[in-house]
Structure formats: C-alpha cells, structure tokens
N, C-alpha and C positions, 0 to 999 in steps of 0.2 A: 261457233265457229273460232277458231283461234285465228291471230293476227298472222302468222305465218302461213296460214292456208288460204287468207284473203288473195294474195298476190302469188301468182303462178310464175310468171318470169317477166321480164323486161322487152319491151320491142324494140329492135335496134335497125332501123329500116333508114332509108333515106330521107323519110318524110318526118319520121320520129327525129332524126337529128338537126334537121332544119328547126323544128319544133324548140329544141333544147338550145340552140345557137341564137334564134331571132327571140323567141317570146320566154324562154325559162320554163317551158313545159314538157314534162315527161309521159312517156306513153307505156303501159302496162296492161297484159292480161291477166283478167283476174278471175274469181271464182263467179259460177253463174247466180249464187245467191246474194253475193255482195252488193252493198248499197254505198251511197257516197259516203256516208258517215264512216262505215267500216274501212273504208278505202283510204280514206284521209288519216284515219286512227293508224291503219298498218304502214303507210308512207311514213308518218311522223316517228312511230315507233321504231322502224326499222331501220330508216334513213337518218334520223336525228334532223329533221328540217321542218320548219313551217308551212302548212299547205294554206294557200290562200283561196283557190277554188279546184274544182273538179267536176268533170264531163263524163258520163258513162254513155257508152255505146253499146247496144245489144246487136249481135248478128246472128239472126234465126238460121236454121238449117235450110240448103236449097236442094231440089231435085238435080241429080248430076247424070249424066249418061256417056259412057265411053265406048266407042266402037272400033274394035280391034277384029280379032277373029270371031269372037261372038260379041253380042250387046249385054254389056253390064250395067246395071241400073241401080242408083244408090242414094244417098245423100251425102253433103258436105256436113262437118261438124259444126255445131252451135257454139259460141262463144262469146264471151263479154269482153271489151276493151275500156280503160279508162284513160283520160288525159287530165293529168294534174298538173296545176299552177303553184310553183312555190315562190317565197317571199323574195325580194330582189337581194341578191348578194349572197343567195345560197345555192349550193350545188350537190346533186347527187352523183356518187360514183359509179358510173354504168359498168365498170370492168369487175365488179366484186363476184 
C-alpha cells in the first residue's frame, strides 16, 4: 500500500477542530488495512511534521432500517479513523 492511499481524507468536524486547538491532534479517515505505523509514516511524509502518538478507531458496519413508503434494510459503511498527535510547535495546514 502506498503512503498516498493510507490517508483518505481529513475530518473537519467541530470535535476535530477542538482537538486541533486544545491538544494539537488531527483526525483523518484512513484505509481499512492501515495500522499505526503506516499512518504515522504517511502523515510525516505528506505533511512534513513529526508524529508523537496516534490512536486508531475501527467502526464496524451496522444494520440500518429506513421506513418510507417501503421498508428498506441495509448496512452503514465500515470505516477507520485515526487521531494523530504532532510535536509541539508544528501544525498541519488543513485547507490543502
């Protein structure tokens, strides 16, 4: 897996913005097969920062039902998210 494929996108939510402001942590959606080492290498090479620590959260698919005119049943998507802490004084430009 190439380093460009590891990080899918950055999460720009209200909670993610609070993590950036308070703890210098950034949130990314990552590939399902990526581990902490792949994620740290990808962030360091793509953004030019030093990674102190990282957390990986797996979200499995869930059963979802929707009742409109007919009953539709299916599943939500499975995804993986990473929270990466960078060294003090370093920042990632989130608007790239």
